[in-house]
Backbone atoms as SQL, in Angstrom:
CREATE TABLE atoms (id INTEGER PRIMARY KEY, chain TEXT, resi INTEGER, resn TEXT, atom TEXT, x REAL, y REAL, z REAL);
INSERT INTO atoms VALUES
  (1, 'A', 1, 'MET', 'N', 5.590, -11.752, 13.573),
  (2, 'A', 1, 'MET', 'CA', 4.733, -11.917, 12.885),
  (3, 'A', 1, 'MET', 'C', 5.335, -13.005, 11.375),
  (4, 'A', 2, 'ASP', 'N', 6.202, -12.356, 10.966),
  (5, 'A', 2, 'ASP', 'CA', 6.804, -12.819, 9.479),
  (6, 'A', 2, 'ASP', 'C', 5.844, -12.694, 8.614),
  (7, 'A', 3, 'ARG', 'N', 5.086, -11.687, 8.534),
  (8, 'A', 3, 'ARG', 'CA', 4.484, -11.859, 7.619),
  (9, 'A', 3, 'ARG', 'C', 4.336, -10.432, 7.029),
  (10, 'A', 4, 'SER', 'N', 3.955, -10.597, 5.567),
  (11, 'A', 4, 'SER', 'CA', 3.905, -8.906, 4.614),
  (12, 'A', 4, 'SER', 'C', 2.880, -8.781, 3.929),
  (13, 'A', 5, 'TYR', 'N', 2.250, -7.323, 4.313),
  (14, 'A', 5, 'TYR', 'CA', 1.367, -6.713, 3.487),
  (15, 'A', 5, 'TYR', 'C', 1.445, -5.488, 2.917),
  (16, 'A', 6, 'ALA', 'N', 0.671, -5.076, 1.919),
  (17, 'A', 6, 'ALA', 'CA', 0.729, -4.298, 0.899),
  (18, 'A', 6, 'ALA', 'C', -0.763, -3.099, 1.430),
  (19, 'A', 7, 'VAL', 'N', -0.410, -1.823, 1.667),
  (20, 'A', 7, 'VAL', 'CA', -1.917, -1.079, 1.792),
  (21, 'A', 7, 'VAL', 'C', -1.506, -0.318, 0.793),
  (22, 'A', 8, 'PHE', 'N', -2.617, -0.107, -0.101),
  (23, 'A', 8, 'PHE', 'CA', -2.749, 0.932, -1.170),
  (24, 'A', 8, 'PHE', 'C', -3.702, 1.935, -0.632),
  (25, 'A', 9, 'GLY', 'N', -3.389, 3.279, -0.607),
  (26, 'A', 9, 'GLY', 'CA', -4.374, 4.566, -0.244),
  (27, 'A', 9, 'GLY', 'C', -3.430, 4.648, 1.251),
  (28, 'A', 10, 'LEU', 'N', -3.485, 5.645, 1.572),
  (29, 'A', 10, 'LEU', 'CA', -2.395, 6.374, 2.613),
  (30, 'A', 10, 'LEU', 'C', -3.565, 7.030, 3.244),
  (31, 'A', 11, 'GLY', 'N', -4.592, 7.283, 3.024),
  (32, 'A', 11, 'GLY', 'CA', -5.471, 8.547, 3.836),
  (33, 'A', 11, 'GLY', 'C', -5.597, 8.026, 5.248),
  (34, 'A', 12, 'GLU', 'N', -6.619, 8.666, 6.157),
  (35, 'A', 12, 'GLU', 'CA', -6.243, 8.177, 7.687),
  (36, 'A', 12, 'GLU', 'C', -6.619, 6.799, 7.902),
  (37, 'A', 13, 'PHE', 'N', -7.875, 5.718, 7.213),
  (38, 'A', 13, 'PHE', 'CA', -7.672, 4.825, 7.410),
  (39, 'A', 13, 'PHE', 'C', -6.490, 3.519, 7.216),
  (40, 'A', 14, 'GLY', 'N', -5.727, 3.776, 5.956),
  (41, 'A', 14, 'GLY', 'CA', -4.592, 3.388, 5.311),
  (42, 'A', 14, 'GLY', 'C', -3.293, 3.711, 6.064),
  (43, 'A', 15, 'ARG', 'N', -3.702, 4.862, 6.772),
  (44, 'A', 15, 'ARG', 'CA', -2.171, 5.354, 7.576),
  (45, 'A', 15, 'ARG', 'C', -2.082, 4.014, 9.271),
  (46, 'A', 16, 'SER', 'N', -3.620, 3.930, 9.538),
  (47, 'A', 16, 'SER', 'CA', -3.959, 3.391, 10.450),
  (48, 'A', 16, 'SER', 'C', -3.621, 1.842, 10.334),
  (49, 'A', 17, 'VAL', 'N', -3.954, 1.615, 9.482),
  (50, 'A', 17, 'VAL', 'CA', -3.917, -0.054, 9.002),
  (51, 'A', 17, 'VAL', 'C', -1.899, -0.437, 9.159),
  (52, 'A', 18, 'CYS', 'N', -1.671, 0.553, 8.067),
  (53, 'A', 18, 'CYS', 'CA', -0.185, 0.669, 8.640),
  (54, 'A', 18, 'CYS', 'C', 0.498, 0.823, 9.911),
  (55, 'A', 19, 'HIS', 'N', 0.251, 1.375, 10.551),
  (56, 'A', 19, 'HIS', 'CA', 0.657, 1.873, 12.071),
  (57, 'A', 19, 'HIS', 'C', 0.392, 0.434, 12.671),
  (58, 'A', 20, 'GLU', 'N', -0.577, -0.413, 12.671),
  (59, 'A', 20, 'GLU', 'CA', -1.379, -1.686, 13.414),
  (60, 'A', 20, 'GLU', 'C', -0.672, -2.660, 12.768),
  (61, 'A', 21, 'LEU', 'N', -0.211, -2.749, 11.784),
  (62, 'A', 21, 'LEU', 'CA', 0.581, -3.992, 10.748),
  (63, 'A', 21, 'LEU', 'C', 1.608, -4.021, 11.293),
  (64, 'A', 22, 'MET', 'N', 2.608, -2.609, 11.648),
  (65, 'A', 22, 'MET', 'CA', 3.576, -2.641, 11.941),
  (66, 'A', 22, 'MET', 'C', 3.585, -2.984, 13.527),
  (67, 'A', 23, 'GLU', 'N', 3.041, -2.766, 14.255),
  (68, 'A', 23, 'GLU', 'CA', 3.092, -2.865, 15.629),
  (69, 'A', 23, 'GLU', 'C', 2.949, -4.125, 15.786),
  (70, 'A', 24, 'LEU', 'N', 2.520, -4.761, 14.841),
  (71, 'A', 24, 'LEU', 'CA', 2.075, -6.841, 14.851),
  (72, 'A', 24, 'LEU', 'C', 3.196, -7.533, 14.294),
  (73, 'A', 25, 'GLY', 'N', 4.318, -6.276, 13.945),
  (74, 'A', 25, 'GLY', 'CA', 5.600, -7.146, 13.471),
  (75, 'A', 25, 'GLY', 'C', 6.058, -7.796, 12.180),
  (76, 'A', 26, 'ALA', 'N', 4.654, -7.249, 11.190),
  (77, 'A', 26, 'ALA', 'CA', 4.637, -7.267, 9.870),
  (78, 'A', 26, 'ALA', 'C', 5.410, -6.385, 8.988),
  (79, 'A', 27, 'ASP', 'N', 6.157, -6.833, 7.428),
  (80, 'A', 27, 'ASP', 'CA', 6.824, -5.844, 7.042),
  (81, 'A', 27, 'ASP', 'C', 5.503, -5.542, 6.122),
  (82, 'A', 28, 'VAL', 'N', 5.423, -4.203, 6.236),
  (83, 'A', 28, 'VAL', 'CA', 4.117, -3.602, 5.387),
  (84, 'A', 28, 'VAL', 'C', 5.018, -2.357, 3.950),
  (85, 'A', 29, 'LEU', 'N', 4.299, -2.499, 2.740),
  (86, 'A', 29, 'LEU', 'CA', 4.629, -2.035, 1.622),
  (87, 'A', 29, 'LEU', 'C', 3.270, -0.886, 1.679),
  (88, 'A', 30, 'ALA', 'N', 3.468, 0.403, 1.787),
  (89, 'A', 30, 'ALA', 'CA', 2.823, 1.288, 1.861),
  (90, 'A', 30, 'ALA', 'C', 2.535, 2.011, 0.632),
  (91, 'A', 31, 'VAL', 'N', 1.493, 2.275, -0.315),
  (92, 'A', 31, 'VAL', 'CA', 1.088, 2.775, -1.759),
  (93, 'A', 31, 'VAL', 'C', 0.264, 3.687, -1.467),
  (94, 'A', 32, 'ASP', 'N', 0.992, 4.645, -2.427),
  (95, 'A', 32, 'ASP', 'CA', -0.396, 5.733, -2.585),
  (96, 'A', 32, 'ASP', 'C', 0.356, 6.577, -4.029),
  (97, 'A', 33, 'ARG', 'N', -0.489, 7.315, -4.686),
  (98, 'A', 33, 'ARG', 'CA', -0.472, 8.193, -5.972),
  (99, 'A', 33, 'ARG', 'C', -0.037, 9.092, -5.396),
  (100, 'A', 34, 'ASN', 'N', -0.024, 9.700, -4.442),
  (101, 'A', 34, 'ASN', 'CA', 0.422, 11.000, -3.788),
  (102, 'A', 34, 'ASN', 'C', 1.855, 10.863, -3.070),
  (103, 'A', 35, 'GLU', 'N', 2.618, 11.471, -3.301),
  (104, 'A', 35, 'GLU', 'CA', 4.332, 11.060, -2.959),
  (105, 'A', 35, 'GLU', 'C', 4.139, 11.748, -1.550),
  (106, 'A', 36, 'ALA', 'N', 3.587, 13.081, -1.600),
  (107, 'A', 36, 'ALA', 'CA', 3.773, 13.651, -0.064),
  (108, 'A', 36, 'ALA', 'C', 3.182, 12.249, 0.637),
  (109, 'A', 37, 'GLN', 'N', 2.171, 11.924, 0.536),
  (110, 'A', 37, 'GLN', 'CA', 1.848, 10.690, 1.756),
  (111, 'A', 37, 'GLN', 'C', 2.831, 9.310, 2.171),
  (112, 'A', 38, 'THR', 'N', 3.148, 9.071, 0.829),
  (113, 'A', 38, 'THR', 'CA', 4.164, 7.980, 0.969),
  (114, 'A', 38, 'THR', 'C', 5.546, 8.779, 1.886),
  (115, 'A', 39, 'THR', 'N', 6.063, 10.061, 1.423),
  (116, 'A', 39, 'THR', 'CA', 7.243, 10.634, 2.007),
  (117, 'A', 39, 'THR', 'C', 6.722, 10.371, 3.406),
  (118, 'A', 40, 'ALA', 'N', 5.487, 11.130, 3.698),
  (119, 'A', 40, 'ALA', 'CA', 5.043, 11.258, 5.493),
  (120, 'A', 40, 'ALA', 'C', 5.110, 10.211, 6.201),
  (121, 'A', 41, 'ILE', 'N', 4.839, 8.749, 5.802),
  (122, 'A', 41, 'ILE', 'CA', 4.785, 7.335, 6.229),
  (123, 'A', 41, 'ILE', 'C', 6.126, 6.868, 5.951),
  (124, 'A', 42, 'ALA', 'N', 6.869, 7.026, 5.259),
  (125, 'A', 42, 'ALA', 'CA', 8.172, 6.250, 4.606),
  (126, 'A', 42, 'ALA', 'C', 8.921, 5.859, 6.126),
  (127, 'A', 43, 'ASP', 'N', 9.059, 6.460, 7.107),
  (128, 'A', 43, 'ASP', 'CA', 9.924, 5.995, 8.301),
  (129, 'A', 43, 'ASP', 'C', 9.013, 5.154, 8.890),
  (130, 'A', 44, 'ASP', 'N', 8.219, 5.019, 8.764),
  (131, 'A', 44, 'ASP', 'CA', 6.950, 4.054, 9.950),
  (132, 'A', 44, 'ASP', 'C', 6.627, 2.645, 9.337),
  (133, 'A', 45, 'VAL', 'N', 7.205, 2.203, 8.028),
  (134, 'A', 45, 'VAL', 'CA', 6.455, 1.158, 7.437),
  (135, 'A', 45, 'VAL', 'C', 7.911, 0.718, 6.747),
  (136, 'A', 46, 'THR', 'N', 8.001, -0.640, 6.402),
  (137, 'A', 46, 'THR', 'CA', 9.404, -1.091, 5.562),
  (138, 'A', 46, 'THR', 'C', 9.669, -0.806, 4.328),
  (139, 'A', 47, 'MET', 'N', 8.323, -0.371, 3.610),
  (140, 'A', 47, 'MET', 'CA', 9.053, 0.560, 2.279),
  (141, 'A', 47, 'MET', 'C', 7.662, 1.282, 2.028),
  (142, 'A', 48, 'ALA', 'N', 8.069, 2.548, 1.093),
  (143, 'A', 48, 'ALA', 'CA', 6.640, 3.247, 0.738),
  (144, 'A', 48, 'ALA', 'C', 6.874, 3.620, -0.852),
  (145, 'A', 49, 'VAL', 'N', 5.862, 3.412, -1.435),
  (146, 'A', 49, 'VAL', 'CA', 6.350, 3.599, -3.024),
  (147, 'A', 49, 'VAL', 'C', 5.204, 4.811, -3.312),
  (148, 'A', 50, 'ALA', 'N', 5.291, 5.875, -4.071),
  (149, 'A', 50, 'ALA', 'CA', 4.323, 6.347, -5.058),
  (150, 'A', 50, 'ALA', 'C', 4.267, 5.690, -6.359),
  (151, 'A', 51, 'ILE', 'N', 2.687, 5.433, -6.537),
  (152, 'A', 51, 'ILE', 'CA', 2.574, 4.940, -8.058),
  (153, 'A', 51, 'ILE', 'C', 1.234, 5.499, -8.791),
  (154, 'A', 52, 'ASP', 'N', 1.406, 5.501, -9.858),
  (155, 'A', 52, 'ASP', 'CA', 0.135, 5.888, -10.941),
  (156, 'A', 52, 'ASP', 'C', -0.878, 4.561, -10.647),
  (157, 'A', 53, 'CYS', 'N', -1.629, 4.566, -9.653),
  (158, 'A', 53, 'CYS', 'CA', -2.839, 3.091, -9.230),
  (159, 'A', 53, 'CYS', 'C', -3.560, 2.747, -11.040),
  (160, 'A', 54, 'LEU', 'N', -3.444, 3.629, -11.788),
  (161, 'A', 54, 'LEU', 'CA', -4.088, 3.218, -13.069),
  (162, 'A', 54, 'LEU', 'C', -3.423, 2.483, -14.125),
  (163, 'A', 55, 'ASN', 'N', -1.877, 2.444, -13.645),
  (164, 'A', 55, 'ASN', 'CA', -0.865, 2.124, -14.492),
  (165, 'A', 55, 'ASN', 'C', -0.668, 0.537, -14.361),
  (166, 'A', 56, 'GLU', 'N', -1.103, -0.411, -15.345),
  (167, 'A', 56, 'GLU', 'CA', -0.637, -1.810, -14.449),
  (168, 'A', 56, 'GLU', 'C', 0.444, -2.128, -14.419),
  (169, 'A', 57, 'MET', 'N', 1.033, -1.724, -15.157),
  (170, 'A', 57, 'MET', 'CA', 2.829, -1.764, -15.176),
  (171, 'A', 57, 'MET', 'C', 3.480, -1.932, -13.591),
  (172, 'A', 58, 'ALA', 'N', 2.794, -0.719, -13.364),
  (173, 'A', 58, 'ALA', 'CA', 3.228, -0.328, -11.845),
  (174, 'A', 58, 'ALA', 'C', 3.233, -1.332, -10.945),
  (175, 'A', 59, 'TYR', 'N', 2.268, -2.199, -11.007),
  (176, 'A', 59, 'TYR', 'CA', 1.959, -3.175, -9.832),
  (177, 'A', 59, 'TYR', 'C', 2.927, -4.364, -9.955),
  (178, 'A', 60, 'GLU', 'N', 3.676, -4.479, -11.450),
  (179, 'A', 60, 'GLU', 'CA', 4.186, -5.722, -11.395),
  (180, 'A', 60, 'GLU', 'C', 5.693, -5.508, -10.967),
  (181, 'A', 61, 'LYS', 'N', 5.950, -4.242, -10.690),
  (182, 'A', 61, 'LYS', 'CA', 7.313, -3.899, -9.895),
  (183, 'A', 61, 'LYS', 'C', 7.176, -4.063, -8.459),
  (184, 'A', 62, 'LEU', 'N', 6.152, -4.293, -7.598),
  (185, 'A', 62, 'LEU', 'CA', 5.891, -3.962, -6.658),
  (186, 'A', 62, 'LEU', 'C', 5.868, -5.421, -5.591),
  (187, 'A', 63, 'GLY', 'N', 5.724, -6.409, -6.603),
  (188, 'A', 63, 'GLY', 'CA', 6.152, -8.063, -5.626),
  (189, 'A', 63, 'GLY', 'C', 4.947, -8.483, -5.198),
  (190, 'A', 64, 'LEU', 'N', 3.335, -8.078, -5.406),
  (191, 'A', 64, 'LEU', 'CA', 2.419, -8.345, -4.573),
  (192, 'A', 64, 'LEU', 'C', 2.052, -9.906, -4.595),
  (193, 'A', 65, 'ASN', 'N', 2.523, -10.786, -5.125),
  (194, 'A', 65, 'ASN', 'CA', 2.373, -11.824, -5.530),
  (195, 'A', 65, 'ASN', 'C', 3.328, -12.737, -4.548),
  (196, 'A', 66, 'ASN', 'N', 4.146, -11.801, -3.502),
  (197, 'A', 66, 'ASN', 'CA', 5.015, -12.485, -2.333),
  (198, 'A', 66, 'ASN', 'C', 4.150, -11.961, -0.985),
  (199, 'A', 67, 'MET', 'N', 3.116, -11.141, -1.013),
  (200, 'A', 67, 'MET', 'CA', 2.448, -10.889, -0.309),
  (201, 'A', 67, 'MET', 'C', 1.618, -11.339, 0.831),
  (202, 'A', 68, 'ASP', 'N', 1.270, -11.307, 1.978),
  (203, 'A', 68, 'ASP', 'CA', 0.314, -12.489, 2.717),
  (204, 'A', 68, 'ASP', 'C', -1.081, -11.684, 2.581),
  (205, 'A', 69, 'GLY', 'N', -1.105, -10.314, 2.080),
  (206, 'A', 69, 'GLY', 'CA', -2.024, -9.832, 2.199),
  (207, 'A', 69, 'GLY', 'C', -2.308, -8.417, 1.635),
  (208, 'A', 70, 'VAL', 'N', -3.215, -7.822, 1.354),
  (209, 'A', 70, 'VAL', 'CA', -3.304, -6.806, 0.818),
  (210, 'A', 70, 'VAL', 'C', -4.428, -5.677, 0.988),
  (211, 'A', 71, 'VAL', 'N', -4.223, -4.603, 1.176),
  (212, 'A', 71, 'VAL', 'CA', -5.638, -3.923, 1.968),
  (213, 'A', 71, 'VAL', 'C', -5.786, -2.753, 0.893),
  (214, 'A', 72, 'VAL', 'N', -6.812, -2.457, 0.366),
  (215, 'A', 72, 'VAL', 'CA', -7.432, -1.254, -0.741),
  (216, 'A', 72, 'VAL', 'C', -8.002, -0.352, -0.175),
  (217, 'A', 73, 'SER', 'N', -7.749, 0.673, 0.535),
  (218, 'A', 73, 'SER', 'CA', -8.617, 1.604, 1.367),
  (219, 'A', 73, 'SER', 'C', -8.509, 3.413, 0.254),
  (220, 'A', 74, 'MET', 'N', -8.505, 2.704, -1.144),
  (221, 'A', 74, 'MET', 'CA', -8.770, 4.029, -2.245),
  (222, 'A', 74, 'MET', 'C', -9.862, 4.819, -2.071),
  (223, 'A', 75, 'SER', 'N', -10.558, 5.588, -1.638),
  (224, 'A', 75, 'SER', 'CA', -11.969, 6.057, -1.864),
  (225, 'A', 75, 'SER', 'C', -12.077, 7.066, -2.797),
  (226, 'A', 76, 'GLY', 'N', -11.530, 7.571, -3.564),
  (227, 'A', 76, 'GLY', 'CA', -11.790, 8.360, -4.388),
  (228, 'A', 76, 'GLY', 'C', -11.762, 7.872, -5.719),
  (229, 'A', 77, 'ASN', 'N', -11.010, 6.887, -6.089),
  (230, 'A', 77, 'ASN', 'CA', -11.138, 6.451, -7.595),
  (231, 'A', 77, 'ASN', 'C', -11.314, 5.187, -7.895),
  (232, 'A', 78, 'LEU', 'N', -12.437, 4.704, -8.021),
  (233, 'A', 78, 'LEU', 'CA', -12.874, 3.284, -8.366),
  (234, 'A', 78, 'LEU', 'C', -11.927, 2.749, -9.175),
  (235, 'A', 79, 'GLY', 'N', -11.736, 3.115, -10.321),
  (236, 'A', 79, 'GLY', 'CA', -10.679, 2.854, -11.294),
  (237, 'A', 79, 'GLY', 'C', -9.630, 2.304, -10.833),
  (238, 'A', 80, 'ALA', 'N', -8.853, 2.879, -10.037),
  (239, 'A', 80, 'ALA', 'CA', -7.750, 2.352, -9.294),
  (240, 'A', 80, 'ALA', 'C', -8.044, 1.283, -8.401),
  (241, 'A', 81, 'SER', 'N', -8.833, 1.494, -7.682),
  (242, 'A', 81, 'SER', 'CA', -9.401, 0.797, -6.724),
  (243, 'A', 81, 'SER', 'C', -9.132, -0.826, -7.115),
  (244, 'A', 82, 'ILE', 'N', -10.185, -0.520, -8.306),
  (245, 'A', 82, 'ILE', 'CA', -10.127, -2.389, -9.324),
  (246, 'A', 82, 'ILE', 'C', -8.690, -3.000, -9.510),
  (247, 'A', 83, 'MET', 'N', -8.032, -1.828, -9.928),
  (248, 'A', 83, 'MET', 'CA', -6.704, -2.104, -10.800),
  (249, 'A', 83, 'MET', 'C', -5.914, -2.671, -9.362),
  (250, 'A', 84, 'ALA', 'N', -5.895, -1.997, -8.344),
  (251, 'A', 84, 'ALA', 'CA', -5.251, -2.442, -6.914),
  (252, 'A', 84, 'ALA', 'C', -5.744, -4.187, -6.928),
  (253, 'A', 85, 'ILE', 'N', -7.207, -4.586, -6.811),
  (254, 'A', 85, 'ILE', 'CA', -7.754, -5.719, -6.417),
  (255, 'A', 85, 'ILE', 'C', -7.168, -6.455, -7.692),
  (256, 'A', 86, 'MET', 'N', -7.313, -6.209, -9.136),
  (257, 'A', 86, 'MET', 'CA', -6.758, -7.323, -10.070),
  (258, 'A', 86, 'MET', 'C', -5.302, -7.606, -10.021),
  (259, 'A', 87, 'ALA', 'N', -4.377, -6.681, -9.748),
  (260, 'A', 87, 'ALA', 'CA', -3.137, -6.748, -9.532),
  (261, 'A', 87, 'ALA', 'C', -2.504, -7.933, -8.727);
């Protein structure tokens, strides 16, 4: 596939998206505020990171401008979802 995607939010839906994208041959950056979630999926994706999704500076280090697509699946925090979309 030679494409790269970031997935924000590693609940059930976000994890499913990560696995599907990896099966399609994509590079996947999995992002969540909960380090336990990123640790649990780390072996299944290209890279997994835990960040404060309300910290604008945290997004700058992720290289989102180089991604082909971004999936935002954070249901619990509207502010964090908006920050991810605007990054």
